Structure formats: C-alpha cells, structure tokens
C-alpha positions as CSV (number, residue, x, y, z in Angstrom):
1,X,-10.7,38.7,56.2
2,X,-9.3,40.1,53.0
3,X,-9.2,36.6,51.5
4,X,-13.0,36.3,52.1
5,X,-13.4,39.7,50.5
6,X,-11.4,38.5,47.5
7,X,-13.6,35.3,47.3
8,X,-16.7,37.6,47.4
9,X,-15.3,39.8,44.6
10,X,-14.7,36.7,42.5
11,X,-18.3,35.5,43.1
12,X,-19.6,38.9,42.0
13,X,-17.2,39.6,39.1
14,X,-16.1,36.1,37.9
15,X,-12.4,36.8,38.3
16,X,-9.6,38.0,40.7
17,X,-8.4,40.8,38.5
18,X,-8.2,43.4,41.2
19,X,-6.1,46.5,40.7
20,X,-4.0,47.9,43.6
21,X,-6.1,51.0,43.1
22,X,-9.5,49.3,43.5
23,X,-11.6,52.3,44.4
24,X,-14.6,50.3,45.9
25,X,-12.4,48.7,48.5
26,X,-8.9,50.4,48.7
27,X,-7.9,48.1,51.6
28,X,-8.5,45.0,49.4
29,X,-6.6,46.6,46.5
30,X,-3.7,47.2,48.8
31,X,-3.8,43.7,50.3
32,X,-3.8,42.2,46.8
33,X,-0.8,44.3,45.8
34,X,1.0,43.1,48.9
35,X,0.3,39.5,48.1
36,X,1.9,40.0,44.6
37,X,4.9,41.8,46.1
38,X,5.4,39.1,48.7
39,X,5.4,36.4,46.0
40,X,8.0,38.4,44.1
41,X,10.2,38.6,47.2
42,X,9.8,34.9,47.7
43,X,10.8,34.1,44.2
44,X,14.0,36.2,44.7
45,X,14.8,34.2,47.8
46,X,14.1,37.1,50.1
47,X,12.2,37.1,53.3
48,X,8.4,37.0,52.6
49,X,5.3,36.5,54.7
50,X,3.6,34.6,51.9
51,X,3.6,30.9,52.8
52,X,3.0,27.9,50.5
53,X,-0.4,27.5,52.1
54,X,-1.4,31.0,51.3
55,X,-0.2,30.6,47.7
56,X,-2.3,27.4,47.4
57,X,-5.3,29.2,48.8
58,X,-5.0,32.1,46.4
59,X,-4.3,29.8,43.5
60,X,-7.4,27.8,44.4
61,X,-9.7,30.7,43.6
62,X,-7.8,31.8,40.5
63,X,-5.8,34.7,42.0
64,X,-4.0,36.6,39.2
65,X,-0.3,37.1,40.3
66,X,0.8,39.2,37.3
67,X,-2.1,41.5,36.4
68,X,-0.5,43.4,33.5
69,X,-0.1,40.2,31.5
70,X,-3.8,39.3,32.1
71,X,-5.0,42.7,31.0
72,X,-2.7,42.7,28.0
73,X,-3.9,39.3,26.9
74,X,-7.6,40.4,27.3
75,X,-7.0,43.6,25.4
76,X,-5.3,41.7,22.5
77,X,-8.2,39.2,22.4
78,X,-10.8,41.9,22.2
79,X,-8.8,43.7,19.5
80,X,-8.7,40.5,17.5
81,X,-12.5,40.1,17.9
82,X,-13.0,43.7,16.8
83,X,-10.8,43.3,13.7
84,X,-12.8,40.1,12.8
85,X,-16.1,42.0,13.2
86,X,-14.9,44.8,11.1
87,X,-13.7,42.4,8.4
88,X,-17.1,40.6,8.4
89,X,-19.4,43.6,8.6
90,X,-17.2,46.5,7.4
91,X,-18.2,48.5,10.4
92,X,-17.1,49.1,14.0
C-alpha cells in the first residue's frame, strides 16, 4: 500500500517530507498530495475520504501535512547556522 511505501520512505530518509513531484516514486508523491488535499477539504467542512483513523495513522509516523512550512523552517535554520559559522570563522 502507499502507506507502507511512506513508512519505508521514512525508514530510509528519517522524515515524511515527500513532495508531490517525488521523482523516484511519482505514485507515492501523488498519493501524499491527495492526503494533504483531503485534509484541507475536511477542515473546510467539505466531503473528504480522509477518516480520523487515517489521520491518526499518518500522524503516528510524522506525516507532514503542510510541506512548505517545514521546508521554510529548515531553510531558515540552515541559514542561521551558516551565518553563525561565517561570524565565527569569517568564511563560508
């Protein structure tokens, strides 16, 4: 199942930050995008195939629902580390 593929991805990569355009497994990327879209529909009170049980399962493995925020936070953290390094060693 796609959920099992997602769990395997997490074992290999340590996270669930899969892009909708995941080139190594486009079907998994599409499925992940669909889960995020279904959660958005559910939050808006619209019809959604995403059940509470599926949400719990995805949450249990650290599924990232809003990927842009995760990448943005990671980028900001790395930038801060780079600035600290430059300050300390006067080099990048």
